C-alpha positions, 0 to 999 in steps of 0.5 A: 355510271358505275360496276359495281363500286368502279367507276371508268375514265378515259385519259387522254394525254396530250403533248406537243413535240417539243417535249414528245419522247420522240424529240425531246431527250429529258422527255424520253429518259423519263418514260424509259425509267417511268415507263416500266412501273406504271402497272406498280404505280396505278395498282398502288393508287387502286386503278387497272388499265384496261386499255393501252396506253395507246400512241399515235402521231397526234402527240396523244396517248388514250388509255382507259382504267376502271378505278373507284377513287378519282383521287385513286386516278389523280393519284396516278397521273401525278405519280407516274409523272403523265401529268409532267410532260402531258395536259390531261384531259379525263372523261368519267365513262360507262359501257355502251350498254348501262349508255343503252339503259340510261337512253331506255330509262330517261324521259325524251326532252321532245 
């Protein structure tokens, strides 16, 4: 799962239509205030955003990050205030090449 000392995580942030920035004035104001600060907040906590944030009509924000600290990722999510208006799901991930290497080296079950 490691590439050097860094781990990849897929962050799925889901919210209801009622708190979506497109329909909720308070969430909209919060997002407009914090969004420009997100890269600096990520850097402060040793998190590199490698893809996203990507948004869609399903009220799901998808972001891929790289970090050497799960605690740093958690602090980033709190400081960015994403945790205040989203349910967060964090998926530790690896590249396809790393996954293929693991498959080659693993003992088959059947």
